[in-house]
C-alpha positions as CSV (number, residue, x, y, z in Angstrom):
1,M,-16.7,-17.5,-19.3
2,K,-15.2,-18.6,-15.9
3,H,-11.6,-19.7,-15.6
4,I,-11.6,-22.6,-13.1
5,I,-8.7,-24.3,-11.3
6,I,-9.4,-27.7,-9.9
7,G,-6.9,-29.6,-7.8
8,T,-6.6,-33.2,-6.6
9,A,-5.6,-34.3,-3.1
10,G,-5.2,-37.6,-1.4
11,H,-2.8,-40.3,-0.3
12,I,-0.1,-41.7,-2.6
13,D,-1.2,-44.4,-5.0
14,H,-5.0,-43.6,-4.6
15,G,-5.2,-42.9,-8.3
16,K,-5.1,-39.0,-8.6
17,T,-3.0,-39.0,-11.7
18,T,-5.0,-41.8,-13.3
19,L,-8.2,-39.9,-12.5
20,I,-6.9,-36.8,-14.2
21,K,-5.9,-38.8,-17.3
22,A,-9.4,-40.2,-17.4
23,L,-10.8,-36.6,-17.3
24,T,-8.5,-35.0,-19.8
25,G,-6.8,-37.8,-21.8
26,R,-3.4,-36.5,-20.6
27,N,-0.7,-37.8,-18.3
28,T,0.4,-35.1,-15.8
29,D,3.5,-37.0,-14.6
30,R,6.1,-35.0,-16.5
31,F,9.4,-36.6,-15.2
32,E,10.8,-40.0,-16.0
33,E,11.3,-40.7,-12.3
34,E,7.6,-39.9,-11.7
35,Q,6.5,-42.3,-14.4
36,R,9.0,-45.0,-13.4
37,R,8.1,-44.9,-9.7
38,G,4.4,-44.3,-10.3
39,I,4.1,-41.3,-7.9
40,T,3.7,-37.6,-8.5
41,I,6.8,-35.7,-7.2
42,D,6.2,-32.3,-8.6
43,L,3.1,-30.5,-9.7
44,G,1.4,-31.7,-12.9
45,F,-0.9,-29.5,-15.0
46,T,-3.4,-30.0,-17.7
47,Y,-7.0,-28.9,-18.6
48,F,-10.3,-30.0,-20.1
49,D,-13.4,-28.2,-21.4
50,L,-16.9,-28.5,-20.0
51,K,-20.1,-28.4,-22.0
52,N,-20.9,-25.0,-20.6
53,K,-17.8,-23.7,-22.4
54,N,-15.9,-23.1,-19.1
55,R,-12.3,-24.3,-19.4
56,V,-11.0,-26.1,-16.3
57,G,-7.3,-26.1,-15.5
58,I,-6.4,-29.1,-13.3
59,I,-3.5,-29.5,-11.0
60,D,-2.2,-32.9,-9.9
61,V,-0.5,-32.4,-6.6
62,P,1.9,-34.9,-4.9
63,G,0.5,-37.3,-2.3
64,H,3.7,-38.5,-0.7
65,E,4.6,-36.9,2.6
66,K,8.1,-35.9,1.3
67,F,6.4,-33.7,-1.3
68,I,4.0,-31.8,0.9
69,N,5.7,-28.5,-0.1
70,N,4.8,-29.1,-3.7
71,M,1.3,-30.0,-2.6
72,V,0.9,-26.6,-0.8
73,A,2.2,-24.8,-3.9
74,G,-0.5,-26.6,-6.0
75,V,-3.3,-25.3,-3.8
76,V,-2.7,-21.7,-5.0
77,G,-5.7,-20.4,-6.8
78,M,-7.8,-23.6,-6.5
79,D,-11.5,-23.1,-6.9
80,L,-12.5,-26.8,-6.3
81,V,-10.7,-29.8,-4.9
82,L,-11.2,-33.4,-5.8
83,L,-10.3,-35.4,-2.6
84,V,-9.4,-38.8,-4.0
85,V,-9.8,-41.8,-1.7
86,A,-9.2,-45.4,-2.9
87,A,-12.3,-47.5,-2.0
88,D,-10.1,-50.5,-1.2
89,E,-8.1,-48.5,1.4
90,G,-10.1,-45.6,2.8
91,I,-8.6,-42.5,4.4
92,M,-4.9,-42.8,5.0
93,P,-2.4,-40.6,7.0
94,Q,-1.4,-38.4,4.0
95,T,-5.1,-38.0,3.1
96,R,-5.7,-36.5,6.6
97,E,-2.7,-34.2,6.2
98,H,-4.0,-33.1,2.8
99,I,-7.4,-32.4,4.3
100,D,-5.8,-30.3,7.1
101,I,-3.7,-28.3,4.6
102,L,-6.6,-27.6,2.3
103,Q,-8.7,-26.4,5.3
104,L,-5.9,-24.2,6.6
105,L,-5.5,-22.7,3.1
106,G,-9.1,-21.8,2.9
107,V,-10.4,-24.2,0.3
108,K,-14.2,-24.2,0.5
109,K,-15.5,-26.3,-2.5
110,S,-14.8,-29.9,-2.8
111,I,-16.0,-33.3,-4.2
112,L,-15.2,-36.6,-2.5
113,V,-14.1,-39.0,-5.2
114,L,-14.2,-42.6,-4.2
115,N,-11.8,-44.2,-6.8
116,K,-11.1,-47.8,-7.6
117,C,-14.7,-48.8,-7.0
118,D,-14.3,-51.7,-9.4
119,L,-12.0,-53.4,-6.9
120,V,-14.5,-53.7,-4.1
121,E,-18.0,-55.2,-3.5
122,P,-21.0,-52.9,-3.2
123,D,-21.4,-53.7,0.6
124,W,-17.7,-52.9,1.2
125,L,-18.1,-49.7,-0.8
126,E,-21.1,-48.6,1.3
127,L,-19.2,-49.3,4.5
128,V,-16.1,-47.4,3.4
129,E,-18.2,-44.4,2.4
130,E,-19.8,-44.3,5.8
131,E,-16.4,-44.5,7.5
132,I,-15.0,-41.7,5.4
133,K,-18.0,-39.4,6.1
134,E,-17.5,-40.0,9.8
135,E,-13.8,-39.1,9.4
136,L,-14.7,-35.9,7.5
137,K,-17.1,-34.5,10.1
138,G,-16.1,-31.1,11.3
139,T,-14.0,-30.4,8.1
140,F,-14.9,-28.4,5.0
141,L,-15.6,-31.8,3.3
142,E,-18.3,-32.7,5.7
143,H,-21.1,-32.0,3.3
144,A,-19.1,-32.6,0.1
145,P,-21.0,-34.5,-2.7
146,V,-19.6,-38.0,-3.4
147,A,-18.7,-39.4,-6.8
148,K,-18.0,-43.1,-7.1
149,V,-15.7,-43.9,-10.0
150,S,-13.1,-46.2,-11.4
151,A,-10.5,-44.0,-13.2
152,S,-9.0,-47.1,-14.8
153,T,-12.3,-48.5,-16.3
154,G,-14.1,-45.2,-16.8
155,E,-17.0,-46.2,-14.5
156,G,-18.7,-43.1,-13.1
157,M,-16.6,-40.6,-15.0
158,T,-19.5,-39.1,-16.9
159,E,-21.4,-38.4,-13.6
160,L,-18.2,-36.9,-12.1
161,I,-17.9,-34.5,-15.0
162,Q,-21.6,-33.5,-14.7
163,L,-21.1,-32.8,-11.0
164,I,-18.0,-30.7,-11.7
165,E,-19.9,-28.7,-14.3
166,K,-22.8,-28.1,-11.9
167,M,-20.6,-27.0,-9.0
168,T,-18.4,-24.7,-11.1
169,E,-21.5,-23.1,-12.6
170,E,-23.5,-22.7,-9.4
171,E,-21.0,-22.5,-6.5
172,V,-17.6,-21.2,-7.8
173,D,-17.3,-17.4,-8.0
174,Q,-15.5,-15.6,-10.8
175,K,-12.1,-14.4,-9.7
176,D,-11.3,-10.7,-9.5
177,T,-9.6,-9.7,-12.8
178,E,-9.6,-6.0,-12.0
179,T,-7.2,-6.0,-9.0
180,I,-3.4,-6.2,-8.9
181,P,-2.2,-9.2,-11.0
182,R,-0.2,-11.7,-9.1
183,L,1.5,-14.8,-10.4
184,P,3.2,-17.0,-7.8
185,I,5.9,-18.9,-9.7
186,D,5.9,-22.7,-9.4
187,R,8.3,-23.5,-12.3
188,V,11.2,-21.7,-14.0
189,F,13.0,-23.0,-17.1
190,S,14.6,-21.7,-20.3
191,L,14.0,-22.6,-23.9
192,S,16.6,-22.1,-26.7
193,G,15.6,-19.1,-28.8
194,F,13.0,-17.9,-26.2
195,G,14.9,-17.4,-23.0
196,T,13.3,-17.6,-19.5
197,I,9.9,-19.1,-19.0
198,V,7.9,-19.0,-15.8
199,T,4.7,-20.8,-15.0
200,G,2.1,-20.5,-12.3
201,T,-1.6,-19.9,-11.5
202,L,-2.6,-16.3,-12.0
203,V,-4.4,-15.7,-8.7
204,S,-5.7,-12.2,-9.4
205,G,-5.9,-9.5,-12.0
206,T,-5.1,-9.5,-15.7
207,L,-1.7,-9.7,-17.5
208,S,-1.0,-8.5,-21.1
209,K,1.9,-8.8,-23.5
210,E,4.5,-6.1,-23.0
211,D,3.5,-5.5,-19.4
212,C,6.4,-4.5,-17.2
213,L,6.5,-6.4,-14.0
214,E,8.7,-6.8,-10.9
215,M,9.8,-10.1,-9.4
216,F,9.2,-10.2,-5.7
217,P,11.1,-10.6,-3.4
218,N,14.2,-10.1,-5.5
219,G,13.1,-6.6,-6.8
220,K,14.3,-7.1,-10.4
221,E,12.1,-5.9,-13.3
222,C,11.1,-7.8,-16.4
223,K,8.8,-7.5,-19.4
224,I,6.4,-10.1,-20.8
225,R,7.4,-11.1,-24.3
226,S,4.6,-13.7,-24.8
227,I,1.9,-15.5,-22.9
228,Q,0.6,-19.1,-23.2
229,V,-2.5,-20.5,-21.6
230,H,-2.8,-24.3,-21.9
231,G,-0.4,-24.3,-24.8
232,E,-2.1,-21.5,-26.8
233,N,-0.5,-18.1,-27.5
234,V,-2.7,-15.3,-26.2
235,E,-2.5,-11.5,-25.8
236,Q,-3.9,-11.5,-22.2
237,C,-4.4,-13.9,-19.4
238,Y,-6.8,-13.7,-16.5
239,A,-7.1,-14.7,-12.8
240,G,-7.9,-18.4,-12.6
241,Q,-5.8,-19.5,-15.5
242,R,-2.7,-21.6,-15.6
243,V,-0.1,-19.3,-17.3
244,A,3.3,-19.6,-18.9
245,L,5.1,-16.3,-19.5
246,N,8.2,-15.8,-21.7
247,I,9.9,-12.9,-19.9
248,S,12.9,-10.7,-20.8
249,N,15.7,-9.2,-18.5
250,L,15.7,-12.1,-16.1
251,K,17.8,-15.3,-16.3
252,K,16.6,-18.6,-15.1
253,E,19.3,-18.6,-12.4
254,E,17.9,-15.4,-10.9
255,L,14.4,-16.9,-10.3
256,K,13.0,-19.8,-8.2
257,R,9.8,-21.2,-7.1
258,G,8.4,-18.9,-4.4
259,C,8.9,-15.7,-6.3
260,T,5.9,-13.7,-7.4
261,L,5.4,-11.6,-10.5
262,A,3.4,-8.4,-10.0
263,P,3.3,-4.8,-11.2
264,I,6.3,-2.7,-10.4
265,H,6.2,-1.3,-6.8
266,S,2.9,-3.0,-6.2
267,M,4.2,-5.1,-3.3
268,E,6.9,-4.8,-0.7
269,D,9.6,-7.2,0.4
270,S,9.5,-8.1,4.1
271,R,10.9,-10.4,6.7
272,I,8.3,-9.8,9.3
273,V,4.7,-11.0,8.9
274,D,1.8,-10.7,11.4
275,V,-0.7,-13.6,11.2
276,K,-3.6,-15.3,12.9
277,L,-2.3,-18.8,13.5
278,E,-4.4,-21.8,14.4
279,L,-3.0,-25.1,15.5
280,L,-4.6,-28.3,14.3
281,N,-6.7,-30.3,16.7
282,S,-4.9,-33.4,15.4
283,T,-1.3,-32.1,16.2
284,E,0.5,-33.4,19.2
285,R,2.8,-30.3,19.3
286,I,2.6,-27.3,21.6
287,L,3.8,-24.1,20.0
288,K,6.1,-22.1,22.3
289,N,7.5,-18.6,21.7
290,N,10.3,-18.4,19.3
291,T,9.8,-21.9,17.9
292,R,11.4,-22.4,14.5
293,L,9.0,-23.5,11.8
294,H,8.7,-24.2,8.1
295,F,6.4,-21.6,6.5
296,F,4.4,-22.4,3.3
297,S,2.3,-19.9,1.4
298,G,1.6,-19.9,-2.3
299,T,4.7,-21.3,-3.8
300,S,7.0,-20.0,-1.1
301,Q,8.7,-22.1,1.5
302,V,10.7,-20.3,4.1
303,L,12.1,-21.0,7.6
304,C,10.9,-18.6,10.3
305,R,10.6,-18.0,14.0
306,A,7.2,-17.7,15.6
307,V,6.8,-14.9,18.2
308,L,3.6,-15.4,20.1
309,L,2.1,-11.9,20.6
310,S,-1.1,-12.8,22.5
311,D,-0.3,-16.1,24.2
312,D,2.3,-17.8,26.4
313,I,1.9,-21.0,24.3
314,L,-0.5,-22.4,21.8
315,K,-2.0,-25.8,22.3
316,P,-3.7,-28.1,19.7
317,G,-6.9,-26.5,18.5
318,Q,-6.0,-23.1,19.8
319,S,-5.4,-19.9,17.8
320,G,-3.6,-16.7,18.5
321,Y,-1.8,-13.6,17.0
322,V,1.7,-14.5,16.0
323,Q,4.5,-12.6,14.4
324,L,6.5,-14.7,12.0
325,R,10.1,-13.5,11.5
326,M,11.4,-14.9,8.3
327,E,15.0,-16.0,7.6
328,E,14.8,-14.6,4.1
329,D,12.8,-12.0,2.2
330,V,9.2,-12.7,1.3
331,A,6.3,-10.8,-0.4
332,F,2.7,-11.4,0.3
333,R,-0.7,-9.6,0.5
334,R,-3.0,-9.3,3.4
335,G,-5.5,-12.2,3.4
336,D,-3.0,-14.7,1.9
337,R,-3.3,-18.1,3.7
338,F,-0.4,-20.2,4.9
339,V,0.6,-23.5,6.5
340,V,3.4,-24.1,9.1
341,R,5.1,-27.3,9.7
342,F,7.2,-28.3,12.7
343,Y,11.0,-27.8,12.0
344,S,12.0,-31.4,12.9
345,P,10.4,-33.8,12.4
346,M,8.6,-32.2,9.5
347,E,4.9,-32.4,10.2
348,T,2.0,-30.0,9.6
349,I,0.9,-28.4,12.8
350,G,-1.2,-25.4,11.8
351,G,-1.7,-22.4,9.6
352,G,-3.9,-19.4,9.1
353,I,-4.2,-16.0,7.5
354,I,-1.7,-13.1,6.9
355,L,-3.0,-10.0,8.6
356,E,0.0,-7.7,7.9
357,P,2.4,-8.6,5.2
358,N,4.9,-5.8,5.9
359,A,4.9,-5.7,9.7
360,K,7.3,-4.1,12.2
361,K,8.7,-5.8,15.2
362,K,6.1,-5.9,18.0
363,K,6.4,-6.5,21.7
364,R,4.6,-9.5,23.1
365,F,1.3,-8.8,24.9
366,D,1.2,-5.2,23.6
367,E,-2.6,-4.4,23.9
368,E,-2.6,-1.7,21.2
369,A,-0.8,-4.0,18.7
370,I,-3.2,-6.9,19.5
371,A,-6.2,-4.6,19.1
372,S,-4.9,-3.5,15.7
373,L,-4.5,-7.1,14.6
374,K,-8.0,-7.9,15.7
375,Q,-9.3,-5.1,13.5
376,K,-7.3,-6.3,10.6
377,E,-8.6,-9.8,11.1
378,A,-12.2,-8.6,11.1
379,G,-11.9,-5.8,8.6
380,N,-12.3,-5.2,4.9
381,A,-10.2,-3.0,2.6
382,E,-11.4,0.2,4.2
383,D,-10.3,-1.1,7.6
384,V,-6.9,-2.0,6.3
385,I,-6.4,1.3,4.6
386,E,-7.6,3.2,7.6
387,L,-5.1,1.5,9.8
388,K,-2.3,2.1,7.2
389,V,-3.2,5.8,7.0
390,K,-3.1,6.0,10.8
391,E,0.5,4.6,10.8
392,F,1.5,7.8,8.9
393,S,0.6,9.9,11.9
394,E,3.2,12.6,11.3
395,N,2.6,13.2,7.7
396,M,0.0,12.6,5.0
397,V,0.4,9.6,2.8
398,P,-0.2,9.4,-1.0
399,V,-2.5,6.8,-2.4
400,S,0.3,5.3,-4.4
401,E,2.3,4.7,-1.2
402,L,-0.8,3.2,0.4
403,A,-1.1,0.8,-2.5
404,R,2.5,-0.2,-2.2
405,V,2.5,-0.9,1.6
406,S,-0.9,-2.6,1.6
407,A,-0.3,-4.7,-1.6
408,L,-3.7,-3.5,-3.0
409,S,-4.2,-1.9,-6.4
410,V,-4.4,1.9,-6.7
411,E,-8.0,1.5,-7.8
412,E,-8.8,-0.6,-4.7
413,V,-7.1,1.9,-2.4
414,S,-8.8,4.9,-4.1
415,K,-12.2,3.2,-3.7
416,A,-11.5,2.5,0.0
417,V,-10.3,6.1,0.5
418,D,-13.5,7.4,-1.1
419,N,-15.6,5.5,1.4
420,L,-13.4,6.6,4.3
421,V,-13.7,10.2,3.3
422,K,-17.5,9.9,3.2
423,E,-17.5,8.3,6.6
424,G,-15.3,11.2,7.9
425,L,-12.5,8.9,9.0
426,V,-9.9,10.4,6.7
427,C,-9.4,13.7,4.9
428,E,-7.9,14.0,1.5
429,F,-5.7,16.6,-0.3
430,P,-5.6,15.9,-4.1
431,T,-2.7,17.2,-6.2
432,K,-1.9,16.9,-9.8
433,K,0.4,13.9,-9.3
434,D,-1.2,12.1,-6.4
435,R,-3.8,12.1,-3.7
436,Y,-2.7,12.7,-0.1
437,V,-4.6,11.1,2.8
438,W,-4.6,11.9,6.5
439,H,-6.4,10.1,9.2
440,R,-9.0,12.3,10.8
441,S,-7.9,11.6,14.3
442,E,-4.4,12.6,13.5
443,E,-5.6,15.7,11.7
444,I,-7.7,16.8,14.7
445,K,-4.7,16.3,17.0
446,C,-2.5,18.4,14.7
447,R,-5.2,21.0,14.2
448,N,-5.7,21.4,18.0
449,K,-2.0,21.7,18.6
450,I,-1.7,24.4,15.9
451,K,-4.8,26.2,17.2
452,A,-3.6,26.2,20.8
453,T,-0.1,27.4,19.8
454,L,-1.6,30.2,17.8
455,E,-3.8,31.3,20.6
456,N,-1.0,31.3,23.2
457,Y,1.3,33.1,20.8
458,V,-1.1,36.0,20.1
459,K,-1.7,36.4,23.8
460,D,2.0,36.8,24.3
461,H,2.4,38.9,21.2
462,P,-0.8,40.9,20.7
463,Y,0.8,43.2,18.1
464,K,2.0,40.5,15.8
465,Q,0.0,39.2,12.9
466,G,0.5,35.6,14.0
467,I,3.0,32.9,13.3
468,S,4.6,32.6,9.9
469,K,3.4,29.7,7.7
470,A,7.0,28.5,7.3
471,Q,7.3,28.2,11.1
472,V,4.0,26.3,11.5
473,H,5.1,24.0,8.7
474,S,8.5,23.2,10.2
475,T,7.1,22.9,13.7
476,F,4.0,20.7,13.1
477,M,4.0,19.3,9.6
478,K,7.7,19.3,8.5
479,K,7.2,15.9,6.7
480,V,4.3,17.2,4.6
481,K,5.1,18.6,1.2
482,P,4.8,22.5,1.0
483,N,2.0,22.5,-1.6
484,V,0.0,20.0,0.4
485,F,0.6,22.0,3.6
486,A,-0.6,25.1,1.9
487,M,-3.8,23.3,0.9
488,Y,-4.3,22.2,4.5
489,V,-3.9,25.7,5.8
490,D,-6.3,27.1,3.2
491,K,-8.8,24.4,4.3
492,L,-8.4,25.5,7.9
493,A,-9.2,29.1,6.9
494,E,-12.2,28.0,4.9
495,Q,-13.5,26.1,7.9
496,G,-13.1,29.2,10.1
497,I,-10.4,27.6,12.3
498,V,-7.6,30.1,11.4
499,T,-7.1,33.5,9.9
500,I,-4.5,34.0,7.2
501,H,-2.7,37.4,6.9
502,D,-0.5,37.0,3.9
503,E,2.3,34.7,5.1
504,F,1.1,34.7,8.7
505,I,-1.4,32.4,10.5
506,A,-3.5,33.5,13.5
507,P,-6.6,32.2,15.3
508,A,-9.9,32.7,13.5
509,G,-11.2,36.2,13.8
510,Y,-7.9,37.5,15.4
511,E,-7.2,41.2,15.0
512,I,-4.0,42.9,16.2
513,L,-4.6,44.8,19.5
514,K,-5.1,48.5,18.7
515,D,-4.8,49.8,22.3
516,D,-3.1,53.0,23.6
517,I,0.4,51.5,23.2
518,Y,-0.3,50.7,19.5
519,L,-1.8,54.1,18.9
520,Q,1.1,55.9,20.7
521,V,3.8,54.0,18.6
522,R,1.9,54.7,15.4
523,R,1.6,58.5,16.2
524,R,5.4,58.7,16.9
525,I,6.3,56.9,13.7
526,L,4.0,58.9,11.5
527,G,5.0,62.1,13.3
528,A,8.6,61.4,12.3
529,V,8.3,60.1,8.8
530,K,5.7,62.5,7.5
531,P,7.7,65.8,7.8
532,A,10.9,64.0,6.8
533,A,9.4,63.3,3.4
534,Y,12.3,61.9,1.2
535,D,14.9,62.7,3.8
536,F,14.1,59.3,5.3
537,K,14.0,58.9,9.1
538,R,15.4,55.7,10.6
539,I,13.2,54.0,13.1
540,S,16.2,53.8,15.5
541,E,16.3,57.6,15.5
542,I,12.7,57.8,16.9
543,H,12.2,57.9,20.7
544,F,9.5,55.6,22.0
545,G,10.0,56.1,25.8
546,T,9.7,52.9,27.8
547,I,8.0,50.9,25.1
548,D,9.8,47.6,24.3
549,G,11.7,47.5,21.0
550,E,10.0,44.2,20.0
551,I,6.6,45.8,20.4
552,V,7.6,48.7,18.2
553,E,8.9,46.3,15.6
554,D,5.6,44.4,15.7
555,I,3.5,47.5,15.3
556,L,5.8,48.7,12.5
557,T,5.3,45.4,10.6
558,D,1.6,45.8,10.9
559,M,1.6,49.3,9.6
560,V,3.5,48.0,6.5
561,E,1.0,45.1,6.1
562,Q,-1.9,47.6,6.4
563,G,-0.3,49.7,3.6
564,E,0.5,52.8,5.7
565,L,4.2,52.5,5.5
566,V,6.8,51.1,3.0
567,K,10.2,49.7,3.9
568,V,12.7,51.6,1.8
569,A,15.8,50.0,3.2
570,D,16.9,48.3,6.4
571,G,15.6,50.4,9.3
572,M,14.3,53.0,6.9
573,Y,10.6,53.5,6.4
574,T,8.3,56.1,4.8
575,L,4.6,56.6,3.9
576,Q,3.4,54.4,1.1
577,T,1.8,57.4,-0.6
578,Y,5.3,59.1,-0.8
579,M,6.8,56.1,-2.7
580,E,3.8,55.8,-5.0
581,Q,4.3,59.5,-6.0
582,A,8.0,58.9,-6.3
583,M,7.4,55.9,-8.6
584,E,5.2,58.1,-10.9
585,K,7.9,60.8,-11.1
586,V,10.7,58.2,-11.9
587,I,8.6,56.6,-14.6
588,E,7.9,60.0,-16.2
589,K,11.6,60.9,-16.1
590,L,12.5,57.6,-17.8
591,K,10.0,58.2,-20.5
592,Q,11.5,61.6,-21.3
593,D,15.3,60.7,-21.0
594,G,15.4,56.9,-21.2
595,K,17.6,56.8,-18.1
596,I,18.0,58.2,-14.6
597,T,21.0,58.7,-12.3
598,I,21.3,58.9,-8.6
599,G,22.1,62.6,-8.9
600,E,18.9,63.2,-10.8
601,I,17.0,61.2,-8.1
602,R,18.5,63.5,-5.4
603,D,17.5,66.6,-7.3
604,L,14.0,65.3,-8.3
605,F,13.1,64.7,-4.6
606,A,15.1,67.5,-3.0
607,T,16.9,65.1,-0.8
608,S,20.5,64.0,0.0
609,R,22.5,61.4,-1.9
610,K,22.3,59.2,1.3
611,S,18.5,59.0,0.8
612,A,18.5,59.0,-3.0
613,K,20.4,55.7,-3.1
614,P,17.6,53.8,-1.2
615,I,15.0,55.3,-3.5
616,L,16.9,54.0,-6.6
617,E,17.3,50.5,-5.0
618,Y,13.6,50.5,-4.1
619,M,12.7,51.2,-7.8
620,D,15.0,48.2,-8.7
621,R,13.1,46.0,-6.3
622,M,9.7,47.2,-7.8
623,K,11.0,46.3,-11.3
624,V,10.7,49.9,-12.4
625,T,14.4,50.3,-13.1
626,R,17.4,48.1,-13.8
627,K,21.1,48.7,-13.9
628,S,22.8,49.6,-17.1
629,G,26.3,50.8,-17.4
630,P,27.6,52.8,-14.4
631,E,26.6,51.8,-10.9
632,S,24.7,55.1,-10.4
633,E,22.7,54.8,-13.6
634,R,19.4,53.1,-14.3
635,V,17.2,52.5,-17.4
636,S,13.5,51.5,-17.6
637,N,12.6,48.0,-16.8
638,L,8.9,48.4,-17.7
């Protein structure tokens, strides 16, 4: 079952509301003033069912020039438009403006409804039809089918309904119910005993009772108490339906037309929007940089300044990349369409498509910025996500954050990331809580920097094991979480780009230089610590001739890492085999006596109290012993 939204458009008093009443049996003029004056001021909503069981929601939009903002709000989510033209008058100024707005907002499917056919002769009707078709050349209505009706007498209504049924069945696509749900609000009111009610056309996704949502752009959260679709209580509502939601936690005064309901953190408030803007051929205005405009999109109406990024000026019929700097917060998605009207006098001059809903200030004529906007204009979800990932050049970005800043669902972003990984454009690092993504070009840059730094470092320090992981992290990837950084380093090792020595990173295949200097230092260290046994020799007491102290320290560190030596205390080293034997003796003594003292350590290893203390502290570090009672006494920790 398709959920279809049909809208009307046309000049005031051409019979749009009467036509809807003929289709549905209901009057969409809700207010006394509307019925008294015979014009539609605000949006009117109703529905009717087709024989194919599709339910059609129908929106009656205002025709009067003063109510164009309501007309734009009504176009949200429309699948099909009935352009109503009175046969006794033909196309009028507001009809043309409606056509321009519908085209700018991306409406594709339409039916030209010639109304009031009962008031004219057949020859006149034929002439009017030809004139209208001539006027519609070059617009989306150029090849629209024509229905000739009289809403007041019912003439031609059966044929119109059949035409609607045929077009909605064959030409209107089912809306996406799997993406992020969005409900642009067009009405807010309260009912005694119920609280706040909001209405709108659900343009995407699915909403269910008890869903927690956020109101954009005000950032306040709410919960759905109940849902109505065409006056009936339902558990869920779907894209393409007219919806009324009873929500909690938000008062009527906190909301207004122009807000959008969507899942929490699924969108982002912004005051800067990058767009592709096209001026109408019919406008007499020239758009200059920093011109103040009225901006309309969905149910939003905001004042803004137009910064021309790619042009000095825009003339009628021209298009260009423009940054719209809003005078209040807005929240949109990429691909949303909009209309702009001149500040004063109010007249529609153009519109287009939003390329970046959460933009940063850009300089005019910046080639890189314009190239990025061109890609966004031409691209699909993968292109958008690739560009977003690239913006996080210094750190990896989680999929959840990508969803937030791109206003796409996590599922859509994940699917896009999957494709980008397959294409080799991004690399991923999945964790338990999220999935981190990095643009391949940025990863390559970072990898090359790390690799070059490591290679230069080991040239200058041939006796070191490399650079510590902590130093690499803080130098090159300080904004990346430690666990994700560790995954990246491990991946570099798997790919044969680096070698990991415990907590040190070195170029792939790197080995510490074992030259004459290394061997000489090693001989002198072993020659001192071996005979000293448990009367530990301090490194500072060993003479290394003219060999630099830093080199000695590097070689000493490597001997520890290789398992030859053990650091007993600061500056105090011995053979690892000595300490392994010492550990066995201490464990045996503890088994026999249950405790051991510093004096017993001294006697057990025939050494001085000065050396016995480090042995005891070493056993503490190895978790063999622990303090109990006097400072000099230990018990087993095993």
